[in-house]
LOLO-663104 format. One record per residue: residue number from 0; x negated, y, z of N, C-alpha, C in turn. Coordinates in steps of 0.1 Angstrom, whole numbers, plus 5000, padded with zeros to 4 digits. Atoms other than C-alpha are relative to their C-alpha. Layout:
N
<atom mitor="NUM" n_xx="X" n_yy="Y" n_zz="Z" ca_xx="X" ca_yy="Y" ca_zz="Z" c_xx="X" c_yy="Y" c_zz="Z"/>
...
END
This chain:
74
<atom mitor="0" n_xx="4997" n_yy="5010" n_zz="4984" ca_xx="6545" ca_yy="3560" ca_zz="8976" c_xx="5005" c_yy="4990" c_zz="5000"/>
<atom mitor="1" n_xx="4988" n_yy="5017" n_zz="4997" ca_xx="6557" ca_yy="3523" ca_zz="8981" c_xx="5005" c_yy="5003" c_zz="5013"/>
<atom mitor="2" n_xx="4991" n_yy="5002" n_zz="4987" ca_xx="6581" ca_yy="3528" ca_zz="9013" c_xx="5009" c_yy="4992" c_zz="4999"/>
<atom mitor="3" n_xx="4997" n_yy="5009" n_zz="5001" ca_xx="6591" ca_yy="3498" ca_zz="9022" c_xx="5010" c_yy="4998" c_zz="5014"/>
<atom mitor="4" n_xx="4989" n_yy="5000" n_zz="4986" ca_xx="6621" ca_yy="3500" ca_zz="9048" c_xx="5005" c_yy="4985" c_zz="5001"/>
<atom mitor="5" n_xx="4996" n_yy="5014" n_zz="4995" ca_xx="6632" ca_yy="3470" ca_zz="9072" c_xx="5012" c_yy="5003" c_zz="5006"/>
<atom mitor="6" n_xx="4986" n_yy="5002" n_zz="4987" ca_xx="6668" ca_yy="3465" ca_zz="9091" c_xx="4990" c_yy="4999" c_zz="5012"/>
<atom mitor="7" n_xx="5005" n_yy="5007" n_zz="4984" ca_xx="6662" ca_yy="3461" ca_zz="9129" c_xx="4999" c_yy="4988" c_zz="4999"/>
<atom mitor="8" n_xx="5002" n_yy="5015" n_zz="4998" ca_xx="6668" ca_yy="3424" ca_zz="9120" c_xx="4989" c_yy="4995" c_zz="4993"/>
<atom mitor="9" n_xx="5013" n_yy="5004" n_zz="5004" ca_xx="6641" ca_yy="3421" ca_zz="9096" c_xx="4987" c_yy="5005" c_zz="5008"/>
<atom mitor="10" n_xx="5016" n_yy="4991" n_zz="4989" ca_xx="6615" ca_yy="3444" ca_zz="9118" c_xx="4997" c_yy="4990" c_zz="5010"/>
<atom mitor="11" n_xx="4996" n_yy="5012" n_zz="4986" ca_xx="6628" ca_yy="3417" ca_zz="9148" c_xx="4989" c_yy="4991" c_zz="4993"/>
<atom mitor="12" n_xx="5006" n_yy="5010" n_zz="5000" ca_xx="6615" ca_yy="3391" ca_zz="9127" c_xx="4985" c_yy="4998" c_zz="4993"/>
<atom mitor="13" n_xx="5015" n_yy="4998" n_zz="5003" ca_xx="6585" ca_yy="3404" ca_zz="9113" c_xx="4990" c_yy="4996" c_zz="5014"/>
<atom mitor="14" n_xx="5009" n_yy="4997" n_zz="4984" ca_xx="6573" ca_yy="3410" ca_zz="9150" c_xx="5002" c_yy="4985" c_zz="5005"/>
<atom mitor="15" n_xx="4996" n_yy="5009" n_zz="4993" ca_xx="6590" ca_yy="3379" ca_zz="9161" c_xx="5005" c_yy="5001" c_zz="5013"/>
<atom mitor="16" n_xx="4993" n_yy="4994" n_zz="4989" ca_xx="6609" ca_yy="3396" ca_zz="9187" c_xx="5016" c_yy="5002" c_zz="4998"/>
<atom mitor="17" n_xx="4987" n_yy="5000" n_zz="5003" ca_xx="6647" ca_yy="3398" ca_zz="9192" c_xx="5006" c_yy="5015" c_zz="4996"/>
<atom mitor="18" n_xx="4992" n_yy="4992" n_zz="5004" ca_xx="6666" ca_yy="3428" ca_zz="9179" c_xx="5002" c_yy="5008" c_zz="5012"/>
<atom mitor="19" n_xx="4997" n_yy="4990" n_zz="4989" ca_xx="6676" ca_yy="3442" ca_zz="9213" c_xx="4988" c_yy="5001" c_zz="5008"/>
<atom mitor="20" n_xx="5015" n_yy="5000" n_zz="4997" ca_xx="6635" ca_yy="3438" ca_zz="9224" c_xx="4997" c_yy="5018" c_zz="4992"/>
<atom mitor="21" n_xx="5006" n_yy="4986" n_zz="5008" ca_xx="6635" ca_yy="3468" ca_zz="9197" c_xx="5008" c_yy="5009" c_zz="5006"/>
<atom mitor="22" n_xx="4993" n_yy="4989" n_zz="4996" ca_xx="6663" ca_yy="3486" ca_zz="9208" c_xx="4996" c_yy="5001" c_zz="5017"/>
<atom mitor="23" n_xx="5002" n_yy="4992" n_zz="4985" ca_xx="6653" ca_yy="3487" ca_zz="9245" c_xx="4986" c_yy="5005" c_zz="5002"/>
<atom mitor="24" n_xx="5011" n_yy="4989" n_zz="5004" ca_xx="6620" ca_yy="3503" ca_zz="9234" c_xx="4999" c_yy="5009" c_zz="4992"/>
<atom mitor="25" n_xx="4992" n_yy="4985" n_zz="5004" ca_xx="6638" ca_yy="3525" ca_zz="9214" c_xx="5003" c_yy="5008" c_zz="5013"/>
<atom mitor="26" n_xx="4988" n_yy="4993" n_zz="4987" ca_xx="6661" ca_yy="3537" ca_zz="9245" c_xx="4985" c_yy="5002" c_zz="5008"/>
<atom mitor="27" n_xx="5008" n_yy="4998" n_zz="4994" ca_xx="6624" ca_yy="3537" ca_zz="9263" c_xx="4989" c_yy="5006" c_zz="4994"/>
<atom mitor="28" n_xx="5012" n_yy="4990" n_zz="5006" ca_xx="6603" ca_yy="3560" ca_zz="9238" c_xx="4990" c_yy="4988" c_zz="4996"/>
<atom mitor="29" n_xx="5012" n_yy="5009" n_zz="5003" ca_xx="6582" ca_yy="3527" ca_zz="9230" c_xx="5004" c_yy="4992" c_zz="4989"/>
<atom mitor="30" n_xx="5000" n_yy="5010" n_zz="5012" ca_xx="6575" ca_yy="3501" ca_zz="9204" c_xx="4999" c_yy="5007" c_zz="4985"/>
<atom mitor="31" n_xx="4998" n_yy="4992" n_zz="5018" ca_xx="6575" ca_yy="3511" ca_zz="9164" c_xx="5004" c_yy="5009" c_zz="4998"/>
<atom mitor="32" n_xx="4991" n_yy="4990" n_zz="5005" ca_xx="6581" ca_yy="3541" ca_zz="9150" c_xx="5013" c_yy="4995" c_zz="4989"/>
<atom mitor="33" n_xx="4990" n_yy="5007" n_zz="5005" ca_xx="6615" ca_yy="3542" ca_zz="9134" c_xx="5006" c_yy="5011" c_zz="4991"/>
<atom mitor="34" n_xx="4992" n_yy="4986" n_zz="5008" ca_xx="6639" ca_yy="3563" ca_zz="9113" c_xx="5017" c_yy="4995" c_zz="5000"/>
<atom mitor="35" n_xx="4989" n_yy="5001" n_zz="4994" ca_xx="6673" ca_yy="3570" ca_zz="9119" c_xx="5000" c_yy="5007" c_zz="4984"/>
<atom mitor="36" n_xx="4994" n_yy="4999" n_zz="5012" ca_xx="6693" ca_yy="3568" ca_zz="9084" c_xx="5015" c_yy="5001" c_zz="5000"/>
<atom mitor="37" n_xx="4985" n_yy="5004" n_zz="4998" ca_xx="6732" ca_yy="3573" ca_zz="9087" c_xx="5003" c_yy="4993" c_zz="5004"/>
<atom mitor="38" n_xx="4993" n_yy="5009" n_zz="4986" ca_xx="6738" ca_yy="3560" ca_zz="9118" c_xx="4993" c_yy="4986" c_zz="5000"/>
<atom mitor="39" n_xx="5012" n_yy="5020" n_zz="4996" ca_xx="6710" ca_yy="3526" ca_zz="9112" c_xx="4987" c_yy="5003" c_zz="5004"/>
<atom mitor="40" n_xx="5013" n_yy="4998" n_zz="4996" ca_xx="6679" ca_yy="3523" ca_zz="9123" c_xx="4995" c_yy="4993" c_zz="4988"/>
<atom mitor="41" n_xx="5013" n_yy="5009" n_zz="5012" ca_xx="6650" ca_yy="3514" ca_zz="9096" c_xx="4984" c_yy="5000" c_zz="5008"/>
<atom mitor="42" n_xx="5013" n_yy="5003" n_zz="4994" ca_xx="6615" ca_yy="3504" ca_zz="9102" c_xx="4993" c_yy="5003" c_zz="4984"/>
<atom mitor="43" n_xx="5008" n_yy="5003" n_zz="5017" ca_xx="6588" ca_yy="3511" ca_zz="9073" c_xx="4991" c_yy="4988" c_zz="5005"/>
<atom mitor="44" n_xx="5010" n_yy="5011" n_zz="4998" ca_xx="6566" ca_yy="3482" ca_zz="9071" c_xx="4986" c_yy="4999" c_zz="5008"/>
<atom mitor="45" n_xx="5015" n_yy="4990" n_zz="4990" ca_xx="6534" ca_yy="3504" ca_zz="9079" c_xx="5000" c_yy="5002" c_zz="5009"/>
<atom mitor="46" n_xx="5002" n_yy="4995" n_zz="4983" ca_xx="6547" ca_yy="3514" ca_zz="9110" c_xx="5002" c_yy="4986" c_zz="5007"/>
<atom mitor="47" n_xx="5001" n_yy="5018" n_zz="4990" ca_xx="6552" ca_yy="3474" ca_zz="9122" c_xx="4984" c_yy="5000" c_zz="5002"/>
<atom mitor="48" n_xx="5018" n_yy="5004" n_zz="4994" ca_xx="6513" ca_yy="3471" ca_zz="9112" c_xx="4995" c_yy="5009" c_zz="5006"/>
<atom mitor="49" n_xx="5005" n_yy="4993" n_zz="4992" ca_xx="6503" ca_yy="3498" ca_zz="9126" c_xx="5002" c_yy="5003" c_zz="5015"/>
<atom mitor="50" n_xx="4994" n_yy="5003" n_zz="4988" ca_xx="6522" ca_yy="3492" ca_zz="9160" c_xx="4990" c_yy="4987" c_zz="5006"/>
<atom mitor="51" n_xx="5007" n_yy="5007" n_zz="4994" ca_xx="6502" ca_yy="3460" ca_zz="9161" c_xx="4991" c_yy="5002" c_zz="5000"/>
<atom mitor="52" n_xx="5015" n_yy="4998" n_zz="4995" ca_xx="6468" ca_yy="3468" ca_zz="9154" c_xx="5000" c_yy="5012" c_zz="5013"/>
<atom mitor="53" n_xx="5003" n_yy="4986" n_zz="4989" ca_xx="6474" ca_yy="3500" ca_zz="9182" c_xx="5002" c_yy="4987" c_zz="5009"/>
<atom mitor="54" n_xx="5002" n_yy="5010" n_zz="4988" ca_xx="6483" ca_yy="3467" ca_zz="9204" c_xx="4991" c_yy="4989" c_zz="5000"/>
<atom mitor="55" n_xx="5005" n_yy="5015" n_zz="5002" ca_xx="6460" ca_yy="3441" ca_zz="9198" c_xx="4989" c_yy="5003" c_zz="5010"/>
<atom mitor="56" n_xx="5009" n_yy="5001" n_zz="4987" ca_xx="6439" ca_yy="3431" ca_zz="9226" c_xx="4988" c_yy="4989" c_zz="4999"/>
<atom mitor="57" n_xx="5010" n_yy="5011" n_zz="4997" ca_xx="6408" ca_yy="3415" ca_zz="9232" c_xx="5001" c_yy="4987" c_zz="5007"/>
<atom mitor="58" n_xx="4997" n_yy="5008" n_zz="4987" ca_xx="6419" ca_yy="3397" ca_zz="9266" c_xx="5007" c_yy="5009" c_zz="5007"/>
<atom mitor="59" n_xx="4990" n_yy="4997" n_zz="4991" ca_xx="6443" ca_yy="3400" ca_zz="9291" c_xx="4994" c_yy="5015" c_zz="5009"/>
<atom mitor="60" n_xx="5004" n_yy="4992" n_zz="4986" ca_xx="6439" ca_yy="3430" ca_zz="9319" c_xx="4995" c_yy="4991" c_zz="5008"/>
<atom mitor="61" n_xx="5006" n_yy="5011" n_zz="4987" ca_xx="6433" ca_yy="3400" ca_zz="9345" c_xx="4988" c_yy="4995" c_zz="4993"/>
<atom mitor="62" n_xx="5015" n_yy="5005" n_zz="5004" ca_xx="6405" ca_yy="3387" ca_zz="9322" c_xx="4990" c_yy="5011" c_zz="4995"/>
<atom mitor="63" n_xx="5007" n_yy="4985" n_zz="5005" ca_xx="6390" ca_yy="3418" ca_zz="9315" c_xx="4994" c_yy="5003" c_zz="5016"/>
<atom mitor="64" n_xx="5007" n_yy="4998" n_zz="4985" ca_xx="6388" ca_yy="3422" ca_zz="9356" c_xx="4990" c_yy="4992" c_zz="5002"/>
<atom mitor="65" n_xx="5006" n_yy="5013" n_zz="4995" ca_xx="6375" ca_yy="3390" ca_zz="9363" c_xx="4987" c_yy="5000" c_zz="4995"/>
<atom mitor="66" n_xx="5014" n_yy="4997" n_zz="5008" ca_xx="6346" ca_yy="3397" ca_zz="9337" c_xx="4994" c_yy="5014" c_zz="5002"/>
<atom mitor="67" n_xx="5001" n_yy="4989" n_zz="4993" ca_xx="6341" ca_yy="3429" ca_zz="9351" c_xx="4990" c_yy="4998" c_zz="5009"/>
<atom mitor="68" n_xx="5004" n_yy="5003" n_zz="4986" ca_xx="6337" ca_yy="3414" ca_zz="9385" c_xx="4988" c_yy="4992" c_zz="4999"/>
<atom mitor="69" n_xx="5007" n_yy="5008" n_zz="5004" ca_xx="6316" ca_yy="3387" ca_zz="9371" c_xx="4985" c_yy="5006" c_zz="5000"/>
<atom mitor="70" n_xx="5013" n_yy="4993" n_zz="5003" ca_xx="6289" ca_yy="3411" ca_zz="9358" c_xx="4997" c_yy="5008" c_zz="5011"/>
<atom mitor="71" n_xx="5002" n_yy="4992" n_zz="4984" ca_xx="6292" ca_yy="3435" ca_zz="9387" c_xx="4995" c_yy="4995" c_zz="5016"/>
<atom mitor="72" n_xx="5000" n_yy="5005" n_zz="4989" ca_xx="6294" ca_yy="3415" ca_zz="9413" c_xx="5007" c_yy="5004" c_zz="5009"/>
<atom mitor="73" n_xx="4993" n_yy="4995" n_zz="4992" ca_xx="6324" ca_yy="3433" ca_zz="9426" c_xx="5011" c_yy="4992" c_zz="5003"/>
END
């Protein structure tokens, strides 16, 4: 098993977010899965990939609603 662990800062760089955003997500129970090791937070690279794939969207909710309204006439 090839396990690549990233620090919070490295994970933030990969996701192009701030470390503070990752910390906020963790405190609210969201964001990518993380591991607590020896008092520090690390992320598996595979967990970051899974998080991005799970949150992939073809369009925004607003665009989807406009498309739905155009199709249904509502």
